[in-house]
N, C-alpha and C positions, 0 to 999 in steps of 0.2 A: 133152240136158243143157245147162246154161249154166255159164259159168266166167269167172273174172276173170283177164285176161291182162296181163302186163307186157311191152310191146313194146320199151322201152328204159329204161335207168336214169334215175332222177330225173324220171319222167313218171307221170301217173295210170294206174292199171289200167283196162282196158276190159272191160265185160261183153259176152260173145258167146255164140252158140249153137254147139254142137258135136254130132257124132254119134260114138258109141263103136263099136268093132268087136265082133265076136263074141268070146266068151271062149275061151281055150285050156283044155286038159284040167286043168291045174294052177292055174287062176286062179279068182278069185271077183269077182263084180260087186257093188259096195256102193253103196247109196243113202245119200249122206252127209247127216247131220242137223246136224252142228256142226263148226266148225273154229276152233282157236285162231289168233290173229294173233301170231306169234312174232317175236322180234328177228332170227332167222335170215332170215326173209322180208324184213325191213327192211334187212338188210345187202345183199340182192340188189337191192332197190328203189334203194338209194343207190349201187349200182355198186361196192361194197366187196368182193364175192365174185365174181370174174370167171372163176375156174378151172372152176367147175361151175355148172350151172343158169343159163347165160348166156341172156339174153332173145333172142327172145321165148319166154315160158314161162308156163304156168299156175302161179301160186304156191300155197303152202300145203302143209304136211307134218304137221299136228297135227289129225287128224280122227277122228271116230267116226260110226258109222251102222249101217244094217241090211243084212244080206246078202240080195240079191235073186236071185242065181243062182250056182251052183257048177259047176265043170268036172267031167268024168267021173272024173278021178283024184283029186279032192280028198277028203281025210280030215280029220276033226276040226273042220271048219267046215260048218255047215248053213244052208240057206235059213231066214231068219227070225232068225238069231243077231244079237245086238247085238255089235258089234266096235269095238275101238280099233285104229288102224293104226300099225304100227311103221315108221319111216322107214329102218330098217336091216334088211337081209335076215337070214334065220336058216336057212341051207341045211342045217345039221346034218352036213355032210360035210367041210368045209374044216378046216384045222388049228386055227383059232381056235374054231370051233364044237365040234370034238371035245374041245378042252381046256377047254370051259366058258365061253368068252368070245364068245358070239354077238353081243355088241355090236360086235365087231370082225370080223364075218363078211366073208370075202373074195369072196363072190358079188356081182357088180355089180348095180346096179339094173336092173329089167326094163322096158325102154322099148318093149316090143313092142305094148302096147295103147294107143298114142297116139290121142287123139280127133282127128277131122278137122272142119274148119270146115264148118258147115252151108251156108255160102254158096259158098266156093271149093274145098272139099275138101282144103285144105292141112292136113297133119298138124301137131299142136302138142305140143311137149315139155311134160312135167309136172315140177314141182320134186320131186326125189328119186323120180321115177317114181310120185308120188302125186297131186299137184295137188289138194289138198283144198279150195281155194277154188272148188269146183264142186259141182254137185248129184249127180253120180255119178262113180265111178272104177272101174277094173279093176286088180286087184293079184294078185300071187302068193299062194297060200294061206298061206305061212309068215309073212306079215306082217299077216294079219288075225287078231287075238287076241280070241276070244270073252270076253265079260264078263257080269257079273250084269245081268239085265234091269232091275233096280230103280235102277241108276245113271243119273242124268240125262245126256243126251248132251253138253251143254255142259261139264259138269264132267269127264266121261269123256274128252273130246277132249284136254284139257290134259295128261292122263297120257301121251299119245303123244309128247310131247317135253319141255316145260318142267318139269313136275312130276317126271317120271322122271329127267331130267338133274340136277336140283337135289337131290332127296331121295336119289337113288342115289349122287351124289358123296359125300354125308355117310355113308350107311349101307353102301354097297358098296365105293366106291373107297378112301375114307379109313378106313372102319370106326371112326368116332369112338367113343371110350370114355366111359362115364358119368363125370361129375365133372371131365372135362378141358375146357380152355378152347378156344373157337372164335372166330375172326374171319372175317367174311364181307364182302368188298369188292363192293358193288353190291346194291341192294335192288329190282331189277326182278323179272320173273316167275321167272327161274331162281334168283336170289339169295334170294328169299323162301322158295323151296323148299329150298335148302341150309339156311337157318335152321330151318325146321320139321323137316327131317331131323335136324339136330343136336339139336333139342329132343326129338324122339322117342328119340334115343340117350341122352338124359340129360346132355348137355353143360352146363357151368357154369364161367364165364359165357359167354354168346353175345353177341358184340360185332358190331353192324351198322355198316357204313361206307358213306356215300353223300354226295352234294353237295346233295341235295334233302331239305328237312325233311319234306315230306309222305310221302316214301318211308321215311324213318327212323321216322316215327310209325307207319306201316303195319307196319314190321318188328317192332315190339313185339307186334302182334296175332298174329304168326306165331312168336313165341318169343324174340325178342331181349331180353336183359336190360339191355344198355347200347347207346348209339348214339354215333357220332362223325361230325360233319359235316366231311369232309376239305377242304372249301373254307374252313373257318375254323380248323382245327387240323391239326397234323402227325399223320396217322393212326398212324404207327409209334410215335411217342412216346406217343400217347394209349392205344394198345393195351398197351404195356409198363407204363404207369402203372396200368392196370386189372388187370394180372396180376403185381403185386408186383415189377415191374421185370424179369421174366424173359422175357416175350413169350408168345404163344399156343402151345398144343400143336398146334393145327391152324389153317391159314388157307386161305381159298378165294377165288380171283379169279373173280368171276362177272359181269364187266362186258364185257370183250372189245372195248373201244373205243380204248384208248390204252396205251402201254408202262408208264407210271408205276405203276398199281396192281399190275401183275404183279411188278415189283421190290419194291414195298412189301409185298406179301403174303409175300415171302421174308424181308425184313428184320424183319418183326414177329414171327416165330416164335422160340421158345427153342431151346436145344440139343436136337438130335434132333427138332425140330419138323417137321411135315409140311405142305407147301404143295401145294394141288391147283389146277391150272389148269382151270377149268370153262368160262370164257368163250372163245369162238372169235373171235379178232380179225380185222380186215381182212387181206387177202392181203399177204404180204411185210412184216409189221410186226415190226421187230427189237426185242428186249428187251436192255437194257444194264445189266449189274451186274458187280461185282467177284466173280470166281469164289471168292475166299477166304471169302465169306460162307457158303459151304456147308461150310467146314472143320469146324465143330462138329457134323458128321454131320446137318446139315439135309437134308431130302429134298424133292424137287420131282417131282410126277407129274402127267401129264395125265389127264383123265377124259373118256371118250367115252360119251355117252348114259347116264351114271350107272352104268357098268360093269354094265348090266342084262342079264338074260335075259328078254325081254318076256313069254314064255309063263308064266314064274313070277312075275316082278315086277309086271306090270300088275295081275293079280288080287290080289296081295299088297298093293299100294298102295291099291287100291280097297277092300279089306277094312278097312284102317286108316281110310279115309274113312267107311265105314259104321259103324265102331265109335266115331266121333267123335274119333279121334286124329290125323286129318290134315285140314287145312282146304283144301277145294276150292271151296265156295260163296263164301268170302271172296275167292278169287282172281279170280272173274268180276266185274270192275268194270263192264263195259258189254257189251251185246249189240247187234249191228248186223245188218241184212239184208245179203246179199251185195252189193247195189247200193251200199251205203255203205262198202265196203271202204277207199276212200281216206281217209275220215274216221277210220276205225279206225287207219290208219297215222299220220294227223296227231296223234291223241290219244297214240299210242305215242311219237312223236317229241317231244311236249311233256312227256312224263313224267307223264301224268295217270292212267295205269291200271296196275294190277298185271297184268291180262290182259284183252284184249278177245276176244270170241268172235263168230264169224259164225253166225247162225241160217240154216241152209240148207233149212229145211222149206218 
């Protein structure tokens, strides 16, 4: 197999050859066909997430592919299945899984199947024990989710993180109600999916906030009814003006880069408004706000992986795509070969794409 390795922050990824070990009884070997290039990968490249996935590491956690081999104890996944990989375990046994919150599974990532350098034999860590910037990977059976064979791999790969995180934040975490107002801070890959999740729920109006006009224009394609350029106007006041002075029923922070949008996403909601923190910011980034702003029973909640159950929600999301109710084709702005992964990151950093996808075939 070949894979893209980050050896140190703020340096180009390097394409190298690796050998994979034999699979364990509860594991599956997947030939990866496509991987999304996610902002979470970009955080690691920039050295903003140092607590986990510290370099050197094979990046990538948003992948889809074909099952090539299954272990002796594997059930529910077969050779030849098309699968999307979940970056969160789903052990089915821990307290969170038993209570229906498999997105918060307590089982740690399985790092047992680390590939080894074809030259030196050195083992290499994989991001979230997936490492989807590679042509093959070995994963536990519980994170390989079979999908409809008609779904293109590029589009399917995005469901493994960005689509599920965004759409799930609206439909699962916040449970947005039809006819209620929504404000979404950030129109990147995750924010666009929050917007279309809110549109599927029937929200009105849906207000998109960003500093880039091209992303605001794109947000309308995914369901935004109004846009606010926060580099030119106070987003809190603009949102209140668009909601009869009351503020939004729901607000989502989907940027994860700086403290201000987190605070603004609370300030822009009305009494009993719900703010959902979707963006995962750099390590140790404080948020400063007056606690009294929560007095009118405003609620703030985090959203992890769109509060999803991958075995239920991945097929559900893809059925919406097949029915023409969820936009995945429009998310794939550019497709790159694995060898051009650094250019994919450069385009992400310049804000030019909704999502780039690596073609691993």
